[in-house]
N, C-alpha and C positions, 0 to 999 in steps of 0.2 A: 528137523525140518528137513525137506525132500530138495535135491539140488536144483532143478527149475525154478523154484518158489524163492529159494535163496539167494540164486543168480540175479533173479527181478528184483529182489528187496537191494541187493547190492547195488544195482544200476541207478535206482531209485534216488537211494541214499547220497552217492555221488553225484549225480544230477542236482540233488535237493541243496548239497554242500556246497557246490557250485554257483547254484542260484543266489545263494546267501553271500557269499564271497564278493560274485560280481555286483551285485547289488550295493553291498558297503561300499566297495571303492567305487563306484560309478557315482554315487551320492556326494563322495569326498571328491572328486577329480571333476565331476561336471561345473560347467560357468553356469553362476544361478542367471545373471541377466539372458543368456541363449535360452535356455530353459522357458523364461517369464516369456521371450517374444514368441515362442512357439506356442505358449499356452493362450497368449493373447491372439493368438489365429485359430483357437476354438480346441486345441488339442487337450483331452482329458489326461494322458498319460501324462503330458509336460507339466499339469498343473499338479497333478498327482507327486510329482518328483519334486517341483518346487516346495509344496507342503512337507514332502519327507526333508530338504534341507533345513527347512524352518525348525523341523523337529530332530535335527541331526542326532542329539545326543541320544533320545528316544528311540530312532530306527538302527543305528548303531547297534545298542542294545539287543534290539531286534534280530538285526545280521547274526550277533554272538549267541544270540541264544538259538538261532537255527543251526548255526555251526557246528553247536556244541551236542545238540539232540543228533544231528546227523552223524557226527562222529562216534557220538557214542552207541548210535545203531549199528554203525559198520563194526564197531568193537563187539559187540552182543550177537550181530547176525553173521557177519562176514568172516571175521577169522575163525570163529568156532565150525564155520560150514566148509570152509576150506582144509584147514587143520582136520576134521573129522573124515573129508574127502581123501586126502594123502596119509594120513596114518595106518590104513590098513593096507596101502601099497608098501609102505615101506617095511611094515612088519611081515609081509608075505616074501620081503627079499631078503629076510632073516636077521632084520634089526629087532632086539627086545622091545617089547610093547613099551616101555618107557622112554626106550631111546626113540624108537619109531613116533612116539606122539611129541616130545621135544623137537626133533627135526622138522616135521609138520607143522607143528606151533610157529617155529622160527620162520619157515617157508611163506606160511600162511600171513604172518605179521607182515613182512617184506613185502610181499603182493600187494598186502590192503594198505599198506603206508605209502608203496609206489604210486598205487593208484588213486589215493586219497590225493596227495601233494601234487600229481600232474592234471588229473581230471576235474579234482574237486577243489583245486587250490589255484595252482601256477599259470593255468590255462583261462579261466575264467578271470581272475585279476589281471594278467594281460591285455585280455578283449574289454574290459572295462575300463583299463588307464586308458588304450589306444582310441577306443570310442565313447569316450566318457559321457555325452548328451545323448548320442544314440542309444547307449545302454541304458542311461537312468531312463529314458523314455519307455524302452521295452520292457522293463522291469518294475516299474513304477507300482502300476496298476496291482498286480499279484501280491509284491513285497508288500505294499501298503496295506493291501487286505489282509496278509498275516499277521501285521502288528497291531492292526485294529483288534483282531482275535485274541490277541494275547497282551493287550496293551494293560490289563491289570497287573499281570505279572511283571511285566517290563518298566512300569510305574513304580512297583513295589522296589525293584532290582536296581532303578536307575535311583531312587531316593535314597537307598543305603550306599551305593558308591557317592552319591553327590555328597551325603553326610560326612563320610571318610575324608572325602577331598576338603569340606570345610573344616574338618578338624585339623588338619594341617595348613589350613591357612590360604587354602587355592580355592578361586571363585570357579566352579563349573559353568560353561556353555552351551548352550543348546543348537547352536550353529557356529559355522566357522566365520569368523571375522578378522580380517588382518588389513585394516585401511593404514594408511601411512602418509604423512602429511610431506608438502616439497621439502621441508627443511630436513625431516628425518631423511626421506630418501636422498637428499643432496651429502647428508653426512656418512650415509652407506657410501655413496660412491666416493665422498673424498676419501673415506678409510679403505676401500678395494684400491686405491691409485696408489696410496701410501703403501699398501703392503704387497704392490706389484702383483694383485690378480686382472688388473685390466691395463690396456696401453693407454699412451697419451692420448691419443686420437680419439679412442672411446671415451675416455674420460671427457674431452672436451665436448663431445656430441651428447653426452649424457647430461653433461653441465648445462649446455644452450636449451636443452629439451625442456628441461625442468625449470628454467628462468624464464623462457619465452614466454610461455602462455600468460602469464600475468604482466607481460610487458605492454605498452602501448603501441596502437598502431601508425602513430602522428609521424614517424620515421620511415615507414614503409607506403606513405602514401604518393603516387604520381603527382604532381602540381597541375593544377588545373589549368594552368596555361600549357601544358604540354600533351594534354587530350586532343586525339585524333578522331575526328567525329563529321557527320554528313549529316545535313538537312533533314527533316523529317520527311519533305517531300522528294529526295532525293530517286532517280530510278534504281532499277535495279542494276545495269548497267554502269552509272556511276559508283555505287557501292563497289562493284567488281573492281574498276578502275583505281578508288580509293585505296582498296587492299592491295592491290598489285603494286599500288605506287609506294605504300608506306610499308609492306610487309607484314602488316597484322590480319588475323582472319576474322577478329572481332572488332567493330566500331562502334563509335559512342552516336547514338542518334537524339539531336537538339529540336529542342519545339522552336515555335515562331518566336520567343524568347530568349532563345539561346540555353534555356535550362535542361541538362540532359534528362529524356525521356525516355531512355531506354538503350536497348544495343542490339545489334545486328549481327549475324554471323555470315559470314560470305557464301558458305553452303547453302544458306535460305535464298540467297539474292540467285544464286545460279538456279537454283530449281525454280524459282518464280520466274524467272528468264525464259526456261526451259518451258514451261506451262503457256507462256504469254500471256499470263494474267493482268498486267500491267500495274504491279503491286508496286508501292513506293516503301522507302526503308521505314517510314511510321508503321505502315502494316505488318512489317515483318518483325519487329525490335519486339523484345521481351523485357519486359519490366526490371531494373535494376533496384537492390535492396538498397536502403540508405543506412549509414552507420555515424556515428559520432568521431570525432578524432579522440575522443578521450576513450573509447573502446578499446578492451583488450585484447591480445591476439586470439587467445581461447574462445573470448565472447563473438569477435568477428568469423571465426574459420566455422561456429557453430551457426552463425547466422546465414552465413553461403552457403553452407550444406543444405539448412532447412529450405531456403528459397533454391539450392538447383542452381547455383548460378556460378560462374568463375569473376565475375566483378562484382563491386558496389561503388555507389557514391558515399564519398566522406564528406561531412559536412562539419564545419567549426561550431562551438559553443553558440554562437550569434545567428547560427543558420545560413552562413556564407558558405558557397562551395568552396572546399580544401582539395579535391581532386577524387581519383580514384584508387582503388587496393585490389589486388588480383589474390585468388586463391594461392596461385602459386608461389608468388611473395610472402605471403603468410605461412605457406607450409614449409618454406626455406629456413626459415628463422627457428623451427625445429629441428633441423637437420644440417644445418650448416654453423659451425661454431662462429661467433662475432670476431 
């Protein structure tokens, strides 16, 4: 084999090895929910990556097959090529033919091993770990195409490896699954604190985070009699004056019966006054979501985020107005120890 062709094949094999290494680490490190979100917006590459994660065992087998083939190719093509090129040079320097071949082989092996580790292994691995979702999306389609082409071989190899695992009573899995219940996580936190792996303040915050989502919101509700409100027919100036007087940027808007009908932001009142549109508080108000007093913190946070609202009306089980709750108060229960 001539030198230009051999060097070209060497570069192709190194790039191929790096491709399979990056594909392997990208699928393992990528967050599935992020890829699913991208796939939902029509990305075929992200959809292919999600399918790869669902068949992780088979895809990893494909990566290992590709890496093995490229490594064998480097051993068959690159090492003999470099050794064959260097051996005559050492022979002309006076080394015996056997010694010249031995020295050339050692140098060739060192060069190929170095290139294989740096270009074919470490660099693509670091890139895939640093940008898992991006690398998984970029590599998903060609990598999945390769695995589809060699699927019969991979299925056979995977079946043999799974059989060996079952023989030692290990149940193989096709995708990464590591869910933890709150109780399990709490035990991990307690054990970490006992061993001195986390500080007391970190332990308190983590414990609060684990306990708060299941707690009810009743203790966080601002009573109905403390609600600062304006009438639905209040002018923009009246809204601005009320905000200045109370120090609040949002005010509840009550309808004719006194029931909270929405919330108005002082910013909207300023903009409406500047336009001179003659808008009233009811015209500027946006709807408030309603929650039951028995709602949990996690459910309340989800409801407020879904409604894009900072406040919610809370009602008792019989439908009476209990008060208001804010997203800030809900989130503070996750971060501030009781």
